[in-house]
C-alpha positions in Angstrom: -36.4 13.2 36.9 -35.8 13.8 33.2 -34.7 11.2 30.7 -31.3 11.7 29.1 -31.5 12.5 25.4 -31.1 9.4 23.2 -27.7 9.1 21.6 -28.3 8.1 18.0 -25.5 7.0 15.6 -25.6 8.8 12.3 -23.6 8.3 9.2 -21.2 11.2 8.4 -21.8 13.6 5.5 -19.9 13.2 2.3 -17.1 10.6 2.4 -14.6 9.5 -0.3 -12.5 6.4 -0.2 -9.5 6.2 -2.5 -8.4 2.5 -2.8 -5.0 1.5 -4.1 -4.6 -2.2 -5.1 -1.7 -4.5 -4.4 0.8 -6.7 -6.2 0.0 -9.3 -8.8 -2.3 -9.5 -11.8 -5.1 -6.9 -11.3 -8.0 -5.8 -13.5 -9.6 -2.3 -13.5 -12.5 -1.8 -11.0 -11.8 -5.1 -9.1 -10.8 -3.1 -6.0 -14.0 -1.0 -6.3 -16.1 -4.1 -6.7 -14.6 -5.9 -3.7 -15.0 -3.0 -1.3 -18.4 -1.8 -2.5 -19.8 -5.3 -2.6 -18.9 -6.1 0.9 -20.0 -2.7 2.2 -23.4 -3.3 0.7 -23.6 -6.5 2.8 -22.7 -4.5 5.9 -25.3 -1.8 5.2 -27.9 -4.5 4.6 -27.3 -5.9 8.0 -27.6 -2.4 9.5 -31.0 -2.0 7.7 -29.8 1.2 5.9 -31.7 2.3 2.9 -29.4 3.4 0.1 -29.1 3.8 -3.6 -26.1 2.7 -5.7 -24.8 4.8 -8.6 -22.0 4.6 -11.2 -20.6 8.1 -11.7 -18.0 9.5 -14.0 -15.7 12.5 -13.6 -13.3 14.4 -15.9 -9.8 14.1 -14.6 -6.3 15.0 -15.7 -3.1 13.1 -15.5 0.0 14.8 -14.2 0.9 15.5 -17.9 -2.3 17.4 -18.4 -4.0 14.7 -20.5 -7.7 14.3 -19.9 -9.2 10.9 -18.9 -12.5 9.8 -17.5 -12.7 8.3 -14.0 -15.4 5.8 -13.1 -16.4 5.4 -9.4 -19.3 4.2 -7.4 -21.5 6.1 -5.0 -23.6 4.8 -2.1 -26.2 7.4 -1.2 -29.0 7.6 1.3 -32.4 6.6 0.0 -34.1 8.6 2.7 -33.8 12.2 3.8 -30.5 11.6 5.5 -27.7 13.7 4.1 -24.8 11.3 3.5 -23.0 9.6 0.7 -20.0 7.4 0.2 -17.9 7.4 -3.0 -15.5 4.6 -3.7 -12.6 5.6 -6.0 -9.7 3.4 -7.3 -6.2 4.2 -8.3 -5.2 1.5 -10.9 -1.4 1.4 -11.3 -0.8 -2.2 -12.5 -0.2 -1.2 -16.2 2.9 0.7 -15.2 4.7 -2.4 -14.0 3.2 -5.1 -16.1 5.8 -7.2 -18.0 8.5 -4.5 -17.4 11.2 -6.7 -15.7 12.9 -10.0 -16.4 13.4 -12.9 -14.0 17.2 -12.6 -13.9 16.8 -8.9 -13.0 14.5 -9.7 -10.2 16.8 -12.3 -8.8 19.8 -10.0 -9.0 17.9 -7.2 -7.3 16.7 -9.5 -4.5 20.2 -10.8 -3.7 21.7 -7.3 -3.8 19.0 -6.0 -1.5 19.4 -8.8 1.0 23.2 -8.5 1.0 23.0 -4.7 1.3 20.6 -5.0 4.2 22.8 -7.4 6.1 25.9 -5.2 5.6 23.9 -2.1 6.7 22.8 -3.6 10.0 26.2 -5.0 10.7 27.7 -1.6 10.9 28.8 -0.5 14.3 26.9 2.8 14.2 23.7 1.0 13.2 23.7 -1.4 16.2 20.9 0.4 17.9 18.8 0.0 14.8 19.4 -3.7 14.8 18.6 -3.9 18.5 15.3 -2.2 17.8 14.5 -4.5 14.9 15.4 -7.6 16.9 13.2 -6.6 19.8 10.3 -8.0 17.8 10.5 -11.8 18.1 9.1 -12.3 14.5 11.6 -9.9 13.1 14.4 -11.6 15.0 13.9 -15.0 13.5 13.3 -13.5 10.1 16.4 -11.4 10.2 18.8 -13.9 11.8 17.8 -17.0 9.9 15.5 -16.5 6.9 17.4 -13.7 5.2 20.5 -15.9 4.9 18.4 -18.9 3.9 16.5 -16.8 1.3 19.8 -15.5 -0.2 21.0 -19.1 -0.6 17.7 -20.2 -2.2 17.8 -17.2 -4.6 21.3 -18.2 -5.7 20.2 -21.8 -6.3 17.1 -20.7 -8.2 19.1 -18.3 -10.3 21.3 -21.2 -11.3 18.4 -23.6 -12.0 16.0 -21.1 -13.7 17.5 -21.4 -17.3 17.7 -25.2 -16.8 14.0 -25.4 -15.7 12.8 -23.2 -18.5 14.8 -25.2 -21.1 13.4 -28.5 -19.8 9.8 -27.2 -19.9 10.3 -25.8 -23.4 11.7 -29.1 -24.6 8.7 -31.0 -23.2 6.3 -28.5 -24.8 8.1 -28.5 -28.1 8.1 -32.3 -28.4 4.5 -32.6 -27.3 3.3 -29.7 -29.5 1.5 -31.8 -32.1 -0.7 -33.3 -29.4 -1.5 -30.1 -27.5 -4.4 -27.7 -27.9 -5.8 -24.5 -26.4 -3.3 -22.2 -24.7 -0.5 -24.7 -25.5 -0.7 -23.8 -29.2 1.2 -20.6 -28.5 5.0 -20.3 -28.7 6.6 -23.1 -26.6 9.4 -20.7 -25.5 7.0 -18.0 -24.3 4.7 -20.5 -22.6 7.7 -22.1 -20.8 8.4 -18.7 -19.2 4.8 -18.4 -18.1 4.7 -21.9 -16.5 8.0 -21.5 -14.7 7.9 -17.9 -13.5 4.4 -16.3 -13.2 4.2 -16.0 -9.4 7.7 -14.6 -9.3 7.3 -12.1 -12.0 3.8 -10.9 -11.1 4.3 -10.5 -7.3 8.0 -10.0 -6.7 8.4 -8.1 -10.0 6.0 -5.3 -8.8 8.0 -4.9 -5.5 11.3 -5.0 -7.4 10.3 -2.1 -9.7 8.6 0.0 -7.0 11.3 -0.3 -4.3 14.3 0.4 -6.6 16.4 3.1 -5.1 19.0 3.5 -7.9 18.3 6.9 -9.4 19.9 5.8 -12.7 17.6 2.8 -13.0 14.8 2.9 -15.6 12.5 1.5 -12.9 13.0 4.5 -10.8 11.1 6.5 -13.5 8.2 4.0 -13.3 8.0 4.4 -9.5 8.0 8.2 -9.8 5.2 8.0 -12.4 3.1 5.7 -10.2 3.4 8.3 -7.3 2.8 11.3 -9.5 -0.5 9.9 -10.8 -1.6 8.7 -7.4 -0.9 12.2 -5.9 -2.6 13.9 -8.9 -5.8 11.8 -8.4 -5.9 12.4 -4.7 -5.6 16.1 -5.2 -8.4 16.0 -7.8 -10.7 14.2 -5.3 -9.9 16.7 -2.6 -10.7 19.7 -4.9 -13.8 18.1 -6.5 -16.3 21.0 -6.1 -19.2 19.0 -7.3 -18.7 16.1 -4.7 -17.5 18.6 -2.0 -16.3 15.8 0.3 -16.3 16.3 4.1 -13.6 13.7 4.5 -11.3 11.7 2.2 -9.8 8.4 3.3 -6.9 6.8 1.4 -6.5 3.0 1.7 -4.0 0.6 0.3 -3.7 -3.2 0.2 -0.2 -4.9 0.1 2.2 -2.8 -2.0 -0.7 -0.4 -2.5 -0.3 0.6 1.2 3.2 1.7 0.4 1.9 3.8 -2.5 -0.7 5.3 -0.2 1.9 6.1 2.4 4.4 7.6 -0.1 1.6 9.6 -1.6 0.9 11.3 1.7 4.6 11.7 2.3 4.8 13.6 -1.0 1.9 15.7 0.0 3.7 16.6 3.2 6.7 17.8 1.1 4.5 19.8 -1.2 2.7 21.4 1.7 6.0 22.4 3.2 7.1 24.4 0.1 4.6 27.2 0.7 2.2 28.2 3.5 -0.3 29.6 1.0 -0.2 26.4 -1.1 -1.0 24.4 1.9 -4.4 26.0 2.2 -5.1 25.3 -1.5 -4.3 21.6 -1.0 -7.3 21.2 1.4 -5.3 18.8 3.6 -7.8 19.1 6.4 -10.2 16.9 4.4 -7.8 13.9 4.6 -9.1 12.1 7.7 -7.8 8.6 7.4 -5.1 6.2 6.1 -6.0 2.5 6.0 -3.3 0.0 5.4 -3.9 -3.8 5.2 -1.7 -6.6 4.3 1.0 -4.0 4.4 4.8 -4.6 4.0 5.7 -1.0 5.1 8.0 -2.2 7.9 9.8 -4.7 5.6 10.2 -2.0 2.9 11.6 0.4 5.5 14.0 -2.2 6.9 15.1 -4.0 3.8 14.5 -1.9 0.7 15.2 1.7 1.7 18.1 3.6 0.2 21.3 2.9 2.1 24.1 5.6 2.1 27.7 4.6 2.4 29.5 4.8 5.7 30.3 8.3 6.8 27.6 9.9 4.5 25.7 11.3 7.5 24.4 14.4 5.6 23.1 12.3 2.8 21.6 10.0 5.3 19.8 12.8 7.1 18.4 14.3 3.8 17.0 10.9 2.8 15.4 10.6 6.3 13.8 14.0 5.9 12.3 13.2 2.6 10.7 10.0 4.0 9.7 11.1 7.5 5.9 10.9 7.6 5.1 9.3 11.0 8.5 7.6 11.3 9.5 7.0 14.9 12.4 9.3 16.0 14.5 6.3 17.3 14.8 5.0 13.8 16.8 7.9 12.5 20.5 7.3 12.3 22.6 8.8 15.1 25.5 11.2 14.3 27.2 14.2 15.9 25.4 16.8 13.8 21.8 17.7 13.8 20.2 19.1 10.6 16.8 20.9 10.7 14.1 19.1 8.8 12.5 21.4 6.2 9.5 19.0 5.8 6.7 20.2 8.1 3.9 17.7 7.8 0.4 19.1 7.8 -1.3 15.7 8.3 -1.2 15.3 12.0 -4.9 14.9 12.1 -5.0 11.8 9.8 -6.1 8.7 11.6 -4.0 5.7 10.5 -5.2 2.2 11.0 -3.1 -0.8 10.0 -4.8 -4.2 9.7 -2.7 -7.4 9.7 -3.0 -11.1 10.1 -0.6 -13.6 11.6 -1.0 -15.9 8.6 -0.2 -13.1 6.2 3.5 -13.3 5.3 3.5 -9.8 3.7 1.9 -7.8 6.6 2.6 -7.4 10.2 2.4 -5.1 13.2 4.0 -1.8 12.0 6.7 -0.9 14.5 8.7 1.6 12.4 6.0 4.2 12.5 4.1 6.2 15.3 0.6 7.5 15.9 -1.3 4.6 14.3 -3.5 1.8 15.5 -2.5 -1.8 14.7 -5.4 -4.1 14.5 -4.9 -7.9 14.3 -7.6 -9.7 12.2 -8.8 -13.1 13.3 -10.4 -14.7 10.1 -9.6 -18.3 9.4 -6.9 -18.6 6.8 -3.9 -20.8 6.0 -0.4 -19.2 5.8 0.3 -17.5 2.5 -2.1 -16.1 -0.1 -5.2 -16.9 2.0 -3.8 -14.9 4.9 -2.8 -12.0 2.5 -6.1 -11.8 0.6 -8.5 -12.6 3.4 -9.2 -9.0 4.5 -11.3 -8.5 1.4 -13.7 -11.3 2.4 -13.9 -10.7 6.2 -17.1 -8.9 7.3 -15.4 -7.7 10.5 -12.9 -5.7 8.4 -15.6 -3.6 6.8 -17.5 -3.2 10.1 -14.3 -2.0 11.8 -13.7 0.6 9.0 -17.3 1.8 9.2 -17.2 2.1 13.0 -14.0 4.1 12.9 -14.6 6.4 9.9 -18.3 6.6 9.0 -20.3 7.3 12.1 -21.0 10.2 14.4 -23.2 10.2 17.5 -25.9 12.7 17.9 -24.7 15.4 20.2 -21.0 14.3 20.0 -18.3 15.6 17.9 -17.1 12.1 16.9 -18.3 8.6 17.4 -15.6 6.6 19.3 -15.4 3.0 18.5 -14.6 0.4 21.1 -12.5 -1.6 18.7 
């Protein structure tokens, strides 16, 4: 009787993570810090010997301008041939202080009203039925949307009154104040009344704008151009020579990650030869966490007018990566889709938490794993930010993407 060979888990060769941060006030390298810091804790528990390096690389923007990227590398301290690079796409400056509160409120109300009208059309009844099949979506769509519209109208009316009241208090108390209160009372009143609205909803407002004539549409296009440019540079980096590249996004960053891959599908469809040059086979994973992708698809997508079935089909083709076929609008004519996606081998994992109001189980898309996280958190910001601090989140990512088993083609996690 012979013993079976021992199955030993090994870290894969050369891996790159490209992380895209979410909404709100962000600073450069915070995403790299969070992810790397917690992966170090995970590796320490696994008794893995590694070295930590800060590296720089020459990159180019989509305009051709040169810039220097900083990223972090975890590398084996023994003879094992593996490394993990953590890259970051920092897009916050594109949206910082670019939109006013009245514009946000106007956009939100128009979006909600347009969504309600779209799903009330007779030809879209099947879409509404699919949406309401989810109990959480049902309560949100039937009750919260109308309530939210009412609240927005009330706040839009009260906002100038609130700001004027805060300004008057600051102005009268000015001689007795110090520190940050020494700045302009009018500017400070805006910060005190609106920072959460501007920092969080403002990013979504700019990014999800569908009006081609809006100046914010240009900002969205710029965000995606630079995201795609950085991803392609990482794929083609001859010095790093990655075996696999994984793109990950938190919150609105997950939408940017998804849209980046969708753009890559379109570009790959333009030329068969170009597809080989893009090195798409290196993209092995898409990680979304705290993701509003379903909500973006349902509430913020571009809505054609009734009867514009050809325009509707064109828009669907241009945003078709992993979209379930049942969520395409039905009409009497079929139009061949020119976008042939070359990313079928990408493993998509979506992490969500029931106390996270932004995220959820993604039902609009196919061929992905939805993973519910169980960390302790209250509803709201704790639920939305808790992924970064949950050890099981990093363990799950490692088990899915970083290990192979000796003698096997791929290590299969039991998560």
